[in-house]
C-alpha positions as CSV (number, residue, x, y, z in Angstrom):
1,M,0.0,0.0,0.0
2,K,2.9,2.4,0.8
3,K,4.3,1.8,-2.7
4,V,0.9,2.5,-4.3
5,I,0.6,5.8,-2.4
6,A,4.1,6.7,-3.3
7,I,3.4,6.1,-7.0
8,L,0.3,8.1,-7.0
9,T,2.2,11.0,-5.3
10,V,4.8,10.9,-8.0
11,I,2.0,11.0,-10.7
12,V,0.5,14.1,-9.1
13,F,3.9,15.7,-8.9
14,L,4.6,14.9,-12.6
15,F,1.3,16.2,-13.8
16,C,1.7,19.4,-11.8
17,L,5.3,19.8,-13.1
18,C,4.1,19.5,-16.7
19,G,1.3,22.0,-16.1
20,C,3.6,24.6,-14.5
21,R,6.1,24.9,-17.3
22,N,6.5,28.3,-18.8
23,K,5.5,27.7,-22.4
24,N,7.2,30.9,-23.5
25,T,10.6,29.4,-22.6
26,E,10.1,26.2,-24.6
27,P,11.2,25.9,-28.2
28,P,8.4,25.8,-30.9
29,A,6.9,22.3,-31.1
30,V,7.9,20.3,-34.2
31,A,5.1,18.5,-35.9
32,E,5.4,14.7,-35.3
33,T,4.0,11.9,-37.4
34,P,2.4,8.9,-35.8
35,E,5.5,6.9,-36.7
36,N,7.7,9.5,-34.9
37,R,5.5,9.3,-31.8
38,I,5.6,5.5,-31.8
39,E,9.3,5.6,-32.0
40,R,9.5,8.1,-29.1
41,H,7.3,5.9,-27.0
42,L,9.5,2.9,-27.8
43,R,12.6,4.7,-26.8
44,E,11.1,5.9,-23.5
45,L,9.8,2.4,-22.6
46,T,13.1,0.7,-23.4
47,A,15.3,3.4,-21.8
48,K,18.0,2.3,-19.4
49,D,16.2,3.6,-16.3
50,M,13.2,1.3,-17.2
51,A,15.6,-1.6,-16.5
52,G,13.6,-4.0,-18.6
53,R,10.2,-3.3,-16.9
54,R,10.1,-6.5,-14.8
55,G,6.7,-6.9,-13.1
56,G,6.7,-5.4,-9.6
57,S,10.0,-3.6,-10.2
58,R,10.9,0.1,-10.1
59,G,11.4,-0.1,-13.8
60,E,7.9,-1.3,-14.4
61,A,6.6,1.5,-12.0
62,R,8.4,4.1,-14.1
63,A,6.9,2.7,-17.2
64,A,3.4,2.8,-15.5
65,L,4.0,6.5,-14.7
66,Y,4.9,7.2,-18.3
67,L,1.8,5.5,-19.6
68,A,-0.5,7.2,-17.2
69,H,0.9,10.6,-18.1
70,Q,0.4,9.9,-21.8
71,L,-3.2,8.9,-21.2
72,Q,-3.8,12.1,-19.2
73,Q,-2.1,14.2,-22.0
74,A,-4.5,12.6,-24.5
75,G,-7.5,13.6,-22.4
76,L,-8.7,10.2,-21.6
77,K,-10.7,9.7,-18.4
78,P,-9.1,7.7,-15.6
79,A,-10.6,4.2,-15.4
80,G,-8.5,2.7,-12.6
81,E,-9.1,2.9,-8.9
82,A,-9.9,5.9,-6.8
83,G,-10.2,8.2,-9.7
84,T,-6.7,7.4,-11.1
85,Y,-5.4,5.6,-14.1
86,M,-4.0,2.8,-12.0
87,Q,-5.3,-0.5,-10.8
88,S,-2.8,-2.0,-8.3
89,F,-2.4,-5.7,-7.4
90,S,-0.1,-7.7,-5.3
91,M,2.2,-10.3,-6.8
92,G,3.7,-13.6,-5.6
93,N,7.3,-14.5,-5.8
94,Y,8.8,-15.3,-9.2
95,E,12.2,-16.4,-10.5
96,P,13.7,-16.4,-14.0
97,V,14.2,-19.8,-15.6
98,L,15.5,-20.9,-19.0
99,V,12.9,-23.0,-21.0
100,D,13.7,-24.2,-24.5
101,K,16.5,-21.6,-24.8
102,R,14.0,-18.9,-23.9
103,M,14.1,-17.0,-20.6
104,T,10.8,-16.9,-18.7
105,F,9.4,-16.8,-15.1
106,R,8.1,-19.5,-12.8
107,H,6.4,-19.2,-9.4
108,A,8.9,-19.6,-6.6
109,P,8.4,-20.3,-2.9
110,G,8.7,-17.5,-0.4
111,S,7.0,-14.2,0.1
112,N,7.2,-11.0,-2.0
113,N,5.6,-7.6,-1.3
114,S,5.9,-6.5,-4.9
115,V,3.0,-4.6,-6.5
116,S,2.2,-4.2,-10.2
117,E,-0.3,-2.0,-11.9
118,N,-2.7,-2.0,-14.8
119,I,-3.0,1.4,-16.5
120,L,-6.5,2.2,-17.6
121,G,-8.0,5.1,-19.5
122,M,-11.5,5.5,-21.0
123,L,-12.5,7.3,-24.2
124,P,-16.3,7.9,-24.2
125,G,-18.2,6.8,-27.4
126,I,-21.7,7.0,-28.7
127,E,-23.0,3.7,-27.5
128,D,-23.1,2.4,-23.9
129,K,-20.9,-0.6,-24.7
130,V,-17.1,-1.1,-24.3
131,I,-14.3,-2.3,-26.6
132,I,-11.0,-2.9,-24.8
133,V,-7.8,-2.2,-26.7
134,S,-4.8,-3.4,-24.8
135,A,-1.2,-4.4,-24.6
136,H,1.0,-5.6,-21.7
137,Y,3.9,-3.3,-20.9
138,D,6.1,-5.3,-18.6
139,H,9.0,-7.5,-19.6
140,L,11.8,-9.6,-18.0
141,G,13.9,-6.9,-16.3
142,V,17.5,-7.5,-15.5
143,I,18.8,-11.1,-15.3
144,K,22.4,-11.9,-14.4
145,D,23.4,-8.2,-14.9
146,K,21.9,-8.2,-18.4
147,I,19.0,-5.9,-19.3
148,Y,16.2,-7.5,-21.3
149,P,14.8,-4.3,-23.0
150,G,11.7,-6.0,-24.5
151,A,11.4,-3.6,-27.5
152,N,9.3,-6.0,-29.5
153,D,7.8,-7.8,-26.5
154,N,6.0,-5.6,-25.7
155,A,7.1,-2.0,-25.9
156,S,5.9,-2.3,-29.6
157,G,2.4,-3.1,-28.6
158,A,2.3,-0.6,-25.8
159,A,3.6,2.2,-28.1
160,L,1.0,1.4,-30.8
161,V,-1.8,1.4,-28.2
162,L,-0.6,4.7,-26.8
163,E,-0.6,6.4,-30.2
164,L,-3.9,4.8,-31.0
165,A,-5.4,6.4,-27.8
166,A,-4.0,9.8,-28.8
167,A,-5.3,9.5,-32.4
168,L,-8.8,8.4,-31.3
169,S,-9.1,11.1,-28.7
170,R,-9.9,13.5,-31.6
171,E,-12.7,11.2,-32.8
172,M,-16.0,10.0,-31.6
173,P,-15.9,6.2,-31.6
174,R,-19.1,4.2,-31.9
175,C,-18.4,2.5,-28.5
176,N,-16.6,3.5,-25.3
177,I,-13.0,2.4,-25.7
178,L,-11.0,1.3,-22.7
179,F,-7.3,1.5,-23.3
180,A,-5.6,-1.0,-21.0
181,F,-1.9,-1.6,-20.3
182,W,-1.5,-4.9,-18.4
183,G,1.2,-5.3,-15.8
184,A,3.1,-8.6,-14.9
185,E,2.0,-10.4,-18.1
186,E,5.3,-12.3,-18.2
187,M,4.5,-13.9,-14.8
188,G,1.4,-15.5,-16.2
189,L,-1.1,-12.9,-17.4
190,L,-1.4,-11.5,-13.8
191,G,-2.6,-8.0,-14.7
192,S,-5.4,-9.0,-17.1
193,A,-6.5,-11.8,-14.8
194,Y,-6.7,-9.4,-11.9
195,F,-8.8,-7.0,-14.0
196,N,-11.2,-9.8,-14.9
197,A,-11.6,-10.7,-11.2
198,H,-11.9,-6.9,-10.2
199,P,-13.2,-5.2,-13.3
200,T,-13.4,-1.4,-13.3
201,V,-16.1,-1.5,-16.0
202,P,-19.0,-4.0,-16.1
203,L,-17.8,-7.0,-18.0
204,D,-21.3,-7.6,-19.5
205,K,-20.8,-4.3,-21.3
206,V,-17.6,-5.5,-23.0
207,L,-18.2,-6.4,-26.7
208,S,-14.6,-7.4,-27.6
209,V,-11.0,-7.2,-26.6
210,V,-8.3,-6.3,-29.1
211,N,-4.9,-7.2,-27.6
212,I,-1.6,-6.2,-29.3
213,D,1.5,-8.2,-28.5
214,S,5.0,-8.2,-30.1
215,V,4.2,-6.6,-33.4
216,G,7.5,-4.7,-33.8
217,N,9.0,-6.9,-36.4
218,L,6.2,-7.0,-39.0
219,R,7.2,-7.4,-42.6
220,P,5.9,-5.5,-45.7
221,D,3.7,-8.5,-46.6
222,K,1.3,-7.2,-43.9
223,K,0.8,-10.6,-42.4
224,L,-0.3,-11.1,-38.8
225,L,-0.6,-14.0,-36.4
226,G,-3.9,-14.2,-34.5
227,W,-4.8,-16.0,-31.2
228,S,-8.5,-15.9,-30.3
229,T,-11.0,-17.0,-27.7
230,V,-14.5,-16.8,-29.2
231,Q,-15.7,-14.6,-32.0
232,N,-18.8,-12.4,-32.2
233,E,-20.2,-9.7,-34.5
234,T,-17.9,-7.0,-33.2
235,S,-14.7,-9.0,-33.4
236,K,-15.6,-10.2,-36.9
237,Y,-16.2,-6.7,-38.0
238,I,-12.8,-5.5,-36.7
239,V,-11.1,-8.3,-38.4
240,E,-13.0,-7.6,-41.7
241,V,-11.8,-4.0,-41.7
242,L,-8.2,-5.2,-41.1
243,N,-8.5,-7.6,-44.0
244,N,-9.9,-4.8,-46.2
245,E,-6.9,-2.7,-45.3
246,G,-4.6,-5.4,-46.6
247,W,-3.7,-7.2,-43.4
248,E,-3.9,-11.0,-43.6
249,I,-4.3,-12.8,-40.2
250,D,-3.2,-16.4,-39.7
251,W,-5.4,-17.7,-36.9
252,Q,-3.7,-20.4,-34.8
253,K,-4.3,-22.3,-31.6
254,T,-1.4,-23.1,-29.3
255,D,-1.1,-24.5,-25.8
256,K,2.5,-23.5,-25.6
257,H,2.1,-19.7,-25.7
258,S,-0.6,-17.2,-24.8
259,S,-1.3,-13.6,-24.2
260,D,-3.8,-11.4,-22.3
261,H,-6.8,-12.2,-24.5
262,A,-6.9,-15.6,-22.7
263,S,-7.8,-13.9,-19.4
264,F,-11.2,-13.0,-20.8
265,S,-12.2,-16.5,-22.0
266,G,-13.5,-17.5,-18.6
267,A,-16.0,-14.6,-18.8
268,G,-17.1,-15.6,-22.2
269,I,-15.9,-12.4,-23.7
270,S,-14.7,-12.3,-27.4
271,A,-11.0,-11.5,-27.3
272,F,-8.1,-11.9,-29.6
273,T,-4.4,-11.0,-29.8
274,L,-2.6,-9.8,-32.9
275,L,1.1,-10.6,-33.2
276,S,3.9,-10.6,-35.8
277,P,4.3,-14.0,-37.3
278,H,8.0,-13.5,-36.4
279,W,7.4,-12.6,-32.8
280,L,9.8,-15.2,-31.5
281,D,12.8,-13.7,-33.2
282,D,15.1,-12.5,-30.4
283,N,12.2,-13.1,-28.0
284,H,13.1,-12.9,-24.3
285,T,16.7,-12.2,-25.0
286,P,18.9,-9.0,-24.5
287,Q,18.9,-8.7,-28.3
288,D,15.2,-7.5,-28.4
289,T,16.3,-3.9,-29.0
290,V,14.5,-0.8,-30.3
291,N,16.7,-0.4,-33.4
292,K,15.1,-3.6,-34.8
293,I,11.5,-2.2,-34.6
294,K,9.7,-1.5,-37.9
295,T,7.9,1.7,-36.8
296,G,6.5,2.4,-40.3
297,L,4.6,-0.8,-40.4
298,L,3.4,-0.2,-36.8
299,A,1.9,3.1,-38.0
300,E,0.2,1.3,-40.9
301,L,-1.4,-1.2,-38.5
302,L,-2.4,1.7,-36.2
303,F,-4.4,3.3,-39.0
304,A,-6.2,0.1,-39.9
305,I,-7.2,-0.5,-36.2
306,K,-8.3,3.1,-35.9
307,K,-10.5,2.7,-39.0
308,A,-12.1,-0.4,-37.5
309,L,-13.0,1.4,-34.3
310,V,-14.5,4.6,-35.7
311,T,-16.5,3.3,-38.7
């Protein structure tokens, strides 16, 4: 609880600091493209002081502050707890382990007082229904003195969703859109599972969940990998728009890998995750760096998802 209070205090301080700047002393703003802004978000989320954004770490908390501030700047309404953008939850104890040459986490004995956060912002729409657009923002952190920056997994998805929130904030979507950034996904979908157990919006209002994970190394062929729970009219429409915009989705089922869409299956909510077919390249290694991210293709995917949500 002390950590949560401290984080909220820092948020207030940062917001006040930004509001108190003397605009006359700042250089004229340079117009940014969506691709530029996506790249800026990527570099912020993979910066050295983020330390790989391990769930429950200071690095993840810094990333949470950044995401919350960006949602506030976009004018989204807080959709977390106590009028904030944050939904905090306690974590168990986890340790890194190498599985099939890929670093991951497993639950470990012992106690741990770490806290992670979901970051939640709402964009009001015309209809009294909700579409969730989400991405997890945590990664592996620092293991044996090596930083795992997690540029593709999943700073790429978080950056895309951030820019989508900013772009849609100037529109009137047909449904309320909840922009969600899940914490501690790498420990086993903890953030999205916690949200389902303690929703900040009525789950019976949720039409569909569009989850973005590891899309930073897309190719010009505009092919996507899809993981899905159940489909409904809303999810089919979103997919149809993506197809019409030239994106081809290869839907697959796997018991070996998953993402945050799976947390919604128990509630019978239509949810799917979009990934790059090459998402396992450099996955969970220190080589998952920002210089390998295809920001132009991320911007193209952003425009297609935006079109699906406003038409």
